[in-house]
KOLKETOR-484008 format. One record per residue: y, z negated, x negated of N, C-alpha, C, O in turn; residue in three letters. Coordinates in nm, 2 decimals. Atoms other than C-alpha are relative to their C-alpha. Layout:
<pts>
{pt {Y, Z, X}, {Y, Z, X}, {Y, Z, X}, {Y, Z, X}, Ala};
...
</pts>
This chain:
<pts>
{pt {0.02, -0.12, -0.04}, {0.51, -0.28, -2.33}, {0.00, 0.01, 0.15}, {-0.02, -0.09, 0.22}, Ser};
{pt {-0.01, -0.03, -0.14}, {0.55, -0.13, -1.98}, {-0.14, 0.02, 0.07}, {-0.22, 0.10, 0.02}, Trp};
{pt {0.12, -0.03, -0.06}, {0.27, -0.15, -1.74}, {0.02, 0.11, 0.11}, {0.12, 0.10, 0.18}, Asp};
{pt {-0.02, -0.11, -0.10}, {0.22, 0.17, -1.53}, {-0.08, -0.04, 0.13}, {-0.19, -0.09, 0.13}, Thr};
{pt {0.07, 0.02, -0.12}, {0.14, 0.13, -1.16}, {-0.07, 0.14, 0.03}, {-0.01, 0.23, 0.09}, Asp};
{pt {0.06, -0.13, -0.01}, {-0.12, 0.41, -1.15}, {-0.03, 0.04, 0.14}, {-0.04, 0.16, 0.17}, Leu};
{pt {0.02, -0.04, -0.13}, {-0.19, 0.39, -0.78}, {0.14, 0.04, 0.07}, {0.15, 0.13, 0.15}, Glu};
{pt {-0.13, -0.05, -0.04}, {0.19, 0.41, -0.71}, {0.03, 0.14, -0.06}, {0.07, 0.23, 0.01}, Gly};
{pt {-0.03, -0.14, 0.06}, {0.22, 0.71, -0.94}, {-0.09, 0.10, 0.06}, {-0.04, 0.22, 0.08}, Phe};
{pt {0.08, -0.10, -0.06}, {-0.08, 0.88, -0.78}, {0.05, 0.03, 0.14}, {0.04, 0.14, 0.19}, Arg};
{pt {-0.06, -0.01, -0.13}, {0.09, 0.82, -0.45}, {0.12, 0.10, 0.00}, {0.14, 0.19, 0.08}, Asn};
{pt {-0.11, -0.09, 0.04}, {0.40, 0.99, -0.60}, {-0.04, 0.15, -0.01}, {0.01, 0.24, 0.05}, Leu};
{pt {0.06, -0.13, 0.02}, {0.18, 1.28, -0.71}, {-0.04, 0.06, 0.13}, {-0.02, 0.18, 0.15}, Val};
{pt {0.05, -0.05, -0.12}, {0.03, 1.31, -0.36}, {0.11, 0.05, 0.09}, {0.10, 0.15, 0.17}, Arg};
{pt {-0.12, -0.03, -0.08}, {0.38, 1.32, -0.20}, {0.05, 0.14, -0.05}, {0.08, 0.22, 0.03}, Glu};
{pt {-0.04, -0.12, 0.06}, {0.48, 1.60, -0.44}, {-0.09, 0.11, 0.04}, {-0.05, 0.22, 0.07}, Ser};
{pt {0.11, -0.10, -0.03}, {0.15, 1.78, -0.38}, {0.01, 0.04, 0.15}, {-0.01, 0.16, 0.19}, Arg};
{pt {-0.01, -0.04, -0.14}, {0.20, 1.76, 0.00}, {0.12, 0.08, 0.03}, {0.12, 0.17, 0.12}, Asp};
{pt {-0.11, -0.08, -0.02}, {0.53, 1.91, -0.03}, {-0.02, 0.15, -0.03}, {0.02, 0.24, 0.04}, Arg};
{pt {0.04, -0.14, 0.05}, {0.40, 2.21, -0.23}, {-0.10, 0.06, 0.10}, {-0.09, 0.18, 0.13}, Leu};
{pt {0.10, -0.06, -0.10}, {0.12, 2.25, 0.02}, {0.08, 0.04, 0.13}, {0.05, 0.15, 0.18}, Leu};
{pt {-0.07, -0.04, -0.12}, {0.35, 2.25, 0.31}, {0.09, 0.11, -0.03}, {0.12, 0.19, 0.06}, Ala};
{pt {-0.08, -0.12, 0.02}, {0.58, 2.50, 0.14}, {-0.08, 0.13, -0.01}, {-0.02, 0.24, 0.00}, Asp};
{pt {0.08, -0.13, -0.01}, {0.29, 2.75, 0.13}, {-0.10, 0.00, 0.11}, {-0.19, 0.08, 0.10}, Cys};
{pt {0.08, -0.01, -0.12}, {0.13, 2.68, 0.46}, {0.01, 0.14, 0.06}, {-0.10, 0.19, 0.11}, Asp};
{pt {-0.02, -0.13, -0.05}, {0.26, 3.03, 0.56}, {-0.10, 0.10, -0.06}, {-0.13, 0.20, 0.00}, Trp};
{pt {0.09, -0.08, 0.07}, {0.02, 3.18, 0.31}, {-0.14, 0.01, 0.08}, {-0.23, 0.08, 0.04}, Thr};
{pt {0.14, 0.00, -0.07}, {-0.28, 3.11, 0.55}, {0.01, 0.09, 0.13}, {-0.09, 0.10, 0.20}, Gln};
{pt {-0.01, -0.09, -0.12}, {-0.15, 3.36, 0.82}, {-0.09, 0.12, -0.04}, {-0.11, 0.15, -0.16}, Met};
{pt {0.09, -0.11, 0.02}, {-0.39, 3.65, 0.87}, {0.05, 0.12, -0.08}, {-0.03, 0.20, -0.13}, Pro};
{pt {-0.06, -0.11, 0.06}, {-0.15, 3.91, 0.73}, {0.05, -0.01, -0.14}, {0.10, 0.08, -0.19}, Asp};
{pt {-0.05, 0.04, 0.14}, {-0.08, 3.75, 0.39}, {-0.08, 0.07, -0.10}, {-0.20, 0.08, -0.09}, Val};
{pt {0.07, -0.06, 0.11}, {-0.16, 3.95, 0.08}, {-0.05, -0.11, -0.10}, {0.02, -0.21, -0.10}, Glu};
{pt {0.05, 0.09, 0.11}, {-0.35, 3.77, -0.20}, {-0.05, -0.14, 0.06}, {-0.03, -0.24, -0.01}, Gln};
{pt {0.05, 0.11, -0.07}, {-0.50, 3.52, 0.04}, {-0.09, -0.09, -0.08}, {-0.08, -0.21, -0.08}, Lys};
{pt {0.10, 0.07, 0.07}, {-0.78, 3.43, -0.19}, {0.07, -0.08, -0.11}, {0.03, -0.20, -0.14}, Asn};
{pt {-0.08, 0.07, 0.09}, {-0.53, 3.34, -0.47}, {0.07, -0.12, 0.06}, {0.07, -0.23, -0.01}, Gly};
{pt {-0.07, 0.11, -0.06}, {-0.33, 3.12, -0.23}, {-0.11, -0.11, 0.03}, {-0.08, -0.23, 0.02}, Trp};
{pt {0.10, 0.10, -0.04}, {-0.66, 2.95, -0.11}, {-0.04, -0.08, -0.13}, {-0.05, -0.20, -0.13}, Leu};
{pt {0.04, 0.07, 0.12}, {-0.75, 2.87, -0.48}, {0.11, -0.09, -0.05}, {0.08, -0.20, -0.09}, Ala};
{pt {-0.11, 0.08, 0.03}, {-0.41, 2.75, -0.55}, {0.02, -0.13, 0.09}, {0.05, -0.24, 0.04}, Tyr};
{pt {-0.02, 0.12, -0.09}, {-0.40, 2.51, -0.25}, {-0.11, -0.10, -0.03}, {-0.09, -0.22, -0.04}, Arg};
{pt {0.11, 0.09, 0.04}, {-0.75, 2.38, -0.34}, {0.02, -0.08, -0.13}, {-0.01, -0.19, -0.14}, Gln};
{pt {-0.03, 0.07, 0.12}, {-0.63, 2.30, -0.69}, {0.11, -0.11, 0.03}, {0.10, -0.21, -0.03}, Gln};
{pt {-0.09, 0.11, -0.05}, {-0.34, 2.11, -0.53}, {-0.06, -0.11, 0.06}, {-0.02, -0.22, 0.03}, Leu};
{pt {0.09, 0.10, -0.06}, {-0.57, 1.92, -0.32}, {-0.08, -0.08, -0.10}, {-0.08, -0.21, -0.10}, Arg};
{pt {0.08, 0.07, 0.11}, {-0.79, 1.82, -0.62}, {0.08, -0.07, -0.09}, {0.03, -0.16, -0.15}, Asp};
{pt {-0.08, 0.05, 0.11}, {-0.50, 1.72, -0.84}, {0.00, -0.15, -0.01}, {-0.03, -0.20, -0.12}, Leu};
{pt {-0.01, 0.14, 0.02}, {-0.44, 1.36, -0.77}, {-0.13, -0.07, -0.04}, {-0.12, -0.16, -0.13}, Pro};
{pt {0.13, 0.06, 0.05}, {-0.81, 1.27, -0.81}, {-0.03, 0.04, -0.14}, {-0.11, -0.03, -0.21}, Ala};
{pt {0.04, -0.03, 0.14}, {-0.83, 1.45, -1.13}, {0.08, -0.07, -0.12}, {0.05, -0.06, -0.24}, Ser};
{pt {-0.08, 0.06, 0.09}, {-0.56, 1.25, -1.30}, {-0.07, -0.11, -0.07}, {-0.12, -0.19, 0.01}, Leu};
{pt {0.09, 0.10, 0.06}, {-0.73, 1.03, -1.57}, {0.09, -0.13, -0.04}, {0.03, -0.22, -0.11}, Asp};
{pt {-0.07, 0.12, 0.06}, {-0.45, 0.77, -1.64}, {0.08, 0.02, -0.11}, {0.17, -0.07, -0.14}, Gly};
{pt {-0.09, -0.01, 0.12}, {-0.30, 0.92, -1.95}, {0.13, 0.07, 0.05}, {0.22, 0.06, -0.03}, Thr};
{pt {-0.13, -0.07, -0.04}, {-0.03, 1.12, -1.75}, {0.06, -0.12, 0.09}, {0.00, -0.16, 0.18}, Ile};
{pt {-0.08, 0.09, -0.06}, {0.22, 0.87, -1.63}, {0.14, 0.04, 0.04}, {0.22, -0.05, 0.09}, Thr};
{pt {-0.13, -0.06, -0.03}, {0.53, 1.09, -1.57}, {-0.02, 0.13, 0.09}, {-0.11, 0.22, 0.05}, Arg};
{pt {0.01, -0.10, -0.09}, {0.57, 1.34, -1.28}, {0.01, 0.14, -0.07}, {-0.06, 0.23, -0.04}, Leu};
{pt {-0.02, -0.13, 0.08}, {0.70, 1.61, -1.52}, {-0.12, 0.04, -0.10}, {-0.12, 0.15, -0.16}, Glu};
{pt {0.11, -0.03, 0.09}, {0.38, 1.59, -1.73}, {-0.13, 0.03, 0.09}, {-0.23, 0.05, 0.04}, Asn};
{pt {0.12, -0.03, -0.08}, {0.13, 1.65, -1.43}, {-0.01, 0.16, -0.02}, {0.08, 0.24, -0.01}, Val};
{pt {0.04, -0.14, 0.01}, {-0.05, 1.98, -1.48}, {0.00, 0.07, 0.13}, {-0.11, 0.11, 0.18}, Pro};
{pt {0.00, -0.08, -0.13}, {0.06, 2.15, -1.17}, {-0.06, 0.14, -0.01}, {-0.04, 0.20, -0.11}, Trp};
{pt {0.04, -0.14, 0.00}, {-0.12, 2.47, -1.09}, {0.10, 0.09, 0.04}, {0.19, 0.06, 0.12}, Pro};
{pt {-0.11, -0.11, -0.03}, {0.08, 2.79, -1.07}, {-0.04, 0.08, 0.12}, {-0.16, 0.11, 0.13}, Ala};
{pt {0.03, -0.08, -0.11}, {0.10, 2.97, -0.75}, {-0.04, 0.14, -0.04}, {-0.01, 0.18, -0.16}, Pro};
{pt {0.03, -0.13, 0.04}, {-0.03, 3.32, -0.74}, {0.12, 0.08, -0.05}, {0.23, 0.06, 0.01}, Pro};
{pt {-0.12, -0.06, 0.06}, {0.20, 3.55, -0.94}, {0.05, 0.11, 0.09}, {-0.02, 0.16, 0.18}, Ser};
{pt {-0.07, -0.11, -0.08}, {0.46, 3.80, -0.79}, {0.02, -0.04, 0.15}, {0.05, 0.05, 0.23}, Asn};
{pt {-0.02, 0.02, -0.12}, {0.47, 3.61, -0.47}, {0.09, -0.13, 0.01}, {0.08, -0.22, -0.08}, Leu};
{pt {-0.09, 0.12, -0.01}, {0.74, 3.35, -0.35}, {-0.09, -0.12, 0.03}, {-0.20, -0.10, 0.09}, Pro};
{pt {0.08, 0.13, -0.02}, {0.62, 2.98, -0.34}, {0.02, -0.05, 0.14}, {-0.04, -0.15, 0.18}, Ala};
{pt {-0.02, 0.03, -0.14}, {0.76, 2.96, 0.01}, {0.03, 0.12, 0.09}, {0.08, 0.22, 0.04}, Ser};
{pt {-0.02, -0.11, -0.07}, {0.77, 3.19, 0.30}, {0.14, -0.01, 0.08}, {0.21, -0.11, 0.08}, Gly};
{pt {-0.12, -0.03, -0.10}, {1.06, 3.31, 0.53}, {0.11, 0.05, -0.08}, {0.13, 0.03, -0.20}, Gly};
{pt {-0.12, -0.04, 0.04}, {1.37, 3.48, 0.48}, {0.10, 0.00, 0.12}, {0.22, 0.04, 0.10}, Glu};
</pts>
C-alpha cells in the first residue's frame, strides 16, 4: 500500500490556501460589501490545514469553504 506523506500534503494544502487568501486580500478594503462574510471565509481558510484529520489525502477532496455568494473570488477588473 502507498504511504501518504501527511506533512507534505498539509504543506500543499497550505500553499493552496495561501493562494486563495491572496486572491481575496482586496476584500479587506474599507469599502467592500459583505465584509463580515469575507472575514468568516478567510478565517475558515486559515483554520483548514490544522483541521484535516489524516483521512483526506487528495487535494480535490479537501473541504474548501465557499466564498460569500454573488461576489467574485478575486478583485479587479
